[in-house]
N, C-alpha and C positions, 0 to 999 in steps of 0.2 A: 486420614492427613495428607497424604501424600497427593492424592486426586485434588483435594482443596488448592494445594500449592500451584498444581498445574494448571488448572482452571484460572488461578488468579494472575498467575504468569501469562497465560493466552489474552486474558482480559486486557491485561498492563500492554502486552505488545499490538492489541487490535487498537487500544486508546492511540498510542504513539503512530501508529500505522494511518490513522483517522487525520491526525494533527500533520503529518508530514504530506500526506496528498493534499491536504487544504492549501498546504504552503506550495505545494508542486515538487517537492524533494523526490525526486524517481529513485535515485539512489538509494535512500533510506528505505523507502518502500520494498525495496529490493533486498535489501538486507534484514528488513524484518521478515519478509516472505523465507527468508533462508532459516532464520531464526527460530520460525514458527513451524515450518513445514517437513524439514527434515526431522527433526525430534517426533513431532504429533502426527502431523497431518499426512503422510506418507503412509504411516502407520494404520490409521483410523480409515485411510480410503479402501483397503481390505478388509476391514470389519462388516460383519453381518449384523449391523445395529444402526440405529439411526444417526448415531455419531459419525458415520461415515463422510455425512454431508460437511462435517467441519473440515475433512481432508478436501472436498472439491471446492467448497466455499474458500479455502485458503489459497487455491490456485487464483482466484480472483485478485488476490494481492500482486502475483505475478503479472497477469493481464493488464490491471490499471496501471503499474509501472510501466509495462511497456508501451501503454497507450499515452501516459503522462510525456515518456522519452521521446516517442515518435511526432507527437504534435509540439512539443516544445519549440522544434525549430521554426515550424509552422507560423505559431503565432508568436515568436519573440520578438525582442528588441525592435519593435518599431517605433519612430520617434513622430510625436504629433506635430500637426502645423502649428507655428507659431499664433497666438490669438492676432484677430484684426486688429491692425492700428499700432503694433510694435514692430519696431524697426527690425530687420534682418542682418 
């Protein structure tokens, strides 16, 4: 029973991480990484089982948040030129 609850919690956190990454919220992705990595992911990284990949893939959240954070400044707030024929 407890295993099912933990699996459901990780699935919900993954869903929230997908939504946050689509919208470009790097801070939320970092918070979701912390919420999912330290209770479960860090423990599973040392497991001698196929589930160790859950811990390693969980580090992908941190990598994705770092990439979003670093590229946000480069591609952020650019103003498009006004359409042709409009007064400036």
